[in-house]
N, C-alpha and C positions, 0 to 999 in steps of 0.2 A: 047444161047436162054434165054430170061427172064422168070421169074416164072409166068408171065401172061399166059403162055402156059398151065398152070395147068388147068384141066377141070373146066369150068364155067357152070356146069349143074344146078346150083341153080336158081330157079325162084324168082321173086320179092316177092312172098309170103314167100319164105324161106330166104329172105335176112337178117333176124335177126340172122342167124347162120353163123359160120365161113365157108368159102368156101374150106375146106380141108377134105380129107379122112384120117383118123388116122389109122395107122397100129397098131393093137391091139395085135399082136402075138409077142411082143418083151419082152425081159427080164426087160427092164427099161422103165418107162414112159418118163423120161427126162435124157439126159446126158449133163452135163455142161462142156464146154471147154473155159477156160478163167482165170481171175485173182482170186487169193486168197491173203489174207493179214493178218497180225497181227497188230491191231490198238492200239495205246496208246491215250486214250480219256481224254482230260483235260477240266474240267468245270471251267469257269471263270464267275464272276458277270457281266462282259460286255467285249466285244471284245477290246483288248488293242489298243490304238492309237500308231502311229509310234513313236519310241524313248521314250517309256514309260515303266512302270512296273505295273503289276497287280498281286495280290495274288490269286492263284488258290483255288477253293473250295475243289475239290478232283479230282482224276484221277483213271482210271482203264485200265487194259490190256484186250483186247477182240478180238476174231477172226472176220475177215471181208473179204472184197474182193467181187466184184460185182457178179461173177458167183457162187463162193462158198456159198455166202449168199443166193442166190436164190435157190440153191439146198437144203440147210437146211430148207428154208421156205417151199418148196414143200414137203420135207420129213415130216415135222411136220403136214402138211395138209393131210398126209396119202398116198402120192404117192411114187413110187419107183424111186430113183435117183442114179446117179453115177457122180463122178467128175473126170475129166481128167486134171491134172495140175502138176506143179512142186513146190517143197518146198526145202529150204536149208537143208542140212544134219547137223543140229545144233539145240540147244534147242528151238529156236523160230519156226523152221520148225516142230519139234516134237509136239509143242503146236498146230500149225495150222492143222496138219494132224489129231491129236487126236480130235480136235474140230469137225471134220467131221465124223470120225468113231463112236464117242460117240452118234451122232445123227442118226446113221444108214445109212449114205450115203456111197455107195460103192466107194472104192478108188483103185480098181484093176488097173485102168489106170493112177494112179498118181505115182510119184516117188520123192525121195529126192536126190538132186544133191550135191555130195561132193565138198566142196570148195565154194558153193554158200550160200548166205544169203536170207532167205525168205523175200518177200516183206513186208515192214513196212509202217505205216502211223502214223503221229502225227496229231491228230484232236482236234482243239480248238472249244469248244461248248459255245455259249453265253447262259447263264442260263436264261436270260429274255424270250427267245423265242425258244430255242432249235436249232437255226440255227448254222451251223458249217463251219469251214474252214479246208481243208485237205492239209497236206504237206506229200508227199509220195516219196518212192524210190523203184525201182524194179531192182534187180541184173540182168545184161545182161546174166549171166550164166543160168538163168531160161528160156531163150527164146527157143521156139520150132522152128526148121528149117522145111522146107516143107516136107522133107522125114522122119521127126520124128513125124508127126501128127498121133495121135492114131486113125486111121480110123476104126479099128475093133469096137470101141465103137459106131460108128454111126449106124452100121447095127444092133445093139442090142437095139436100142431105138426108141420110137415113135417120140420124139422131140430132136433136137440138139439145145441147147441154148448156145450162145457164145458172147464174146466181141472181137473186132478187135485188140487184143493185139499183136499177132504174125501173121501178115496178110497173109503171104504166106501159113502158116500151116492152117489158118482159111479158105482160099479159097479152099484148098484141102479137108478139112473136109466138107465144104458146098457142093462142087461138088459131093463128095461121098454120101452125104445125098440125093441129087437129084436122084442119081441112085438107092438108097436103098428105096426110098419112105418115107424118114424121113423128117418131117417138120423142117424147119430151122427158128430159132428165134434169133434176135440180139438185144443187148443192146448197144446203141451208143449215144455219146454226143458231139463228135467233129470230124472234118475232119481228114482223114488219107490217107497215100499213098496206091495206088491200090484200092481205094474205088470203082472205076468203075468196077473192076474185081470181087469184093466180093458181093456187094449189089444186083446185078441181080440174085444171087443164094439164096436170102433170101425170105422167105414166110411172116414172121411177123416181122416188124421193129418197135421197140419202141425207140424213141429218146427223148432227152431233148427238152424243149420248144424253145431253141435258135438254135438248130441244122440246121433247114431249112434255117434260115437267114444267118448262117455261110456259107452254100453251095451256096445259090442263091442271097444273098443280103436281106436287110430288107423286110419282107413280113408278113402279118397276118397269124395266125396259120392255118386257113382253106386252104388258098392258098399255104402255105408251104407244107402241107401234100399232096395236089394235085400235086404239082411240084415233090415231092419225088416219088410219085407213078408213075407219067408219066415218070420220068427220069430213074428209076431203075426197074419198073415193079413188085414191091412187092405187092401181093394181099391185104395185110392189113398193113397199116402204122398208127402210133399213137404217141402221145407225152404226157409226164407227165407235169402237170402245177402247182405243189405245192398245195397251198391252194385252187386253182381254180378247182382242180380235174384232169381230163384227157379228151383227145379228140382223137377219133379213126376214121379212114376212111376205109371203106370196100366197094369195087366197087365204087359207086358214092354216098354212104350214110355216113353221119357223125353221130357219137355216142358220145354225151357229158355225162359225169358222174361227179357229184359233189363230192368233198372230204368229208370224215367223220370227225367229231370232235374227237380228240384224247381223249379217256377215261382218266380222271385224269390230262389232260393237256400235251402238247408236251414237252418232256424232251430232245430229241435228234433226229435230222432228218437224221443222218448217216444211210445209207442203205435203206432209204425210197423208192428210185427208184428201187433198187434191189428187195425189197419186193413187190412193185407194179407188177413187171414182174413175180414174183412167183405166185401172185394171178391171173394174166392173164392166165398163162399157166395152172394153176389149173382149171379155168373155161373152157378153151378150151378142156382139156382132160376129164373133167366131162361131156362134151356135152352140156354145158349151152349156152344160147343165148349170142350174143355179149353184149347186154345191161346188162344181169345178170353178165356176166364175168367182165365187167368194174366196176360194183358195188363192186364185191369181190376184185378186184385188188386194188381199192382205200381203201377198208376196211382193207386189209392186211397191206398196207402202214401206215394207221392210228394206227393200233394196235402195229406195230413195234416201233412207236415213243413214246410209253409209258415209255420207259426206255433207259438209256444210252447204246450205243453199237449197231452195225448193226444187231446182231442176238438175243440179250438178250430177247426181248419180242415178237419174231415172234410167231404168234398165232397157236393154235390147230384148227382143223376143227370146233369143238364145239364153241370156242371163236369167230371164224369168223362168223358163222351163227347167233350167239347171237347178234353181232354188226349189221349184216344185218337186223335182225328183229327189234331191239330196238334202234339202233344207231342214233345219231343226225347228220344231214348233214350241212355243211357250206353253 
């Protein structure tokens, strides 16, 4: 059964709000199940041409990964988060795990795997505009099998946020969330196997701007979101659109939100989409309207881009509200 069976008791007058009942009696606001990574970020004066050389300006090592970054973003905004994932039992894994515990993210459902290497990424950042290219590798030993999915975490959280990294385990997690009354949120940017089994169990789908066209063939953003909603039954579907902001579809209403100007200029877009999702879940859990929530999601993404690294400049709640009040929009 698709998630459109979820109660649609909201009237048109209430359509500005998300059509979800949030279970408030949980230990965590959000549990994340998905990727973590350690990034090596390299800043260059311009992206190198093929068969050329370019001198780098500087580089740093920083923690990243889509879901792990979103959990840190939510934690800095004052919410209670947990991360369920795997790291290698080696120095890079130690670094990745400590990057979460130092932020206050609960890692009770995480583990380090002997003989595995933590996911890494080499990220080349064009200094002129902050745009980046990602080269990554994930050790197969980090994969969750279906029977290894940490389903206990689902029952302890108001929201489950995931990436379709280990699909069979994700399907089990999402189905368990349905039983537990836990809202399911997904971060998705490309097609994957068993997509038709996972997505009908999702409440809140946020994808890349290109995703709908990858699934259905070339189509404009609005039509793409409509097709995704019709095909998979997700009550809320949306897409990030970079400098254009974001577009969300709830029932039959579109919500457009313009991007914010990055204070001090864009230094790095790594993790901007993950940050957007953190801002969106923050607004949802705070009981804000869809419009207010989209503004905050775009604002969190803009504030993240102030510095190099996926998590380096994720904002506090005060910084977020200051940008909402005084920030300039694109």
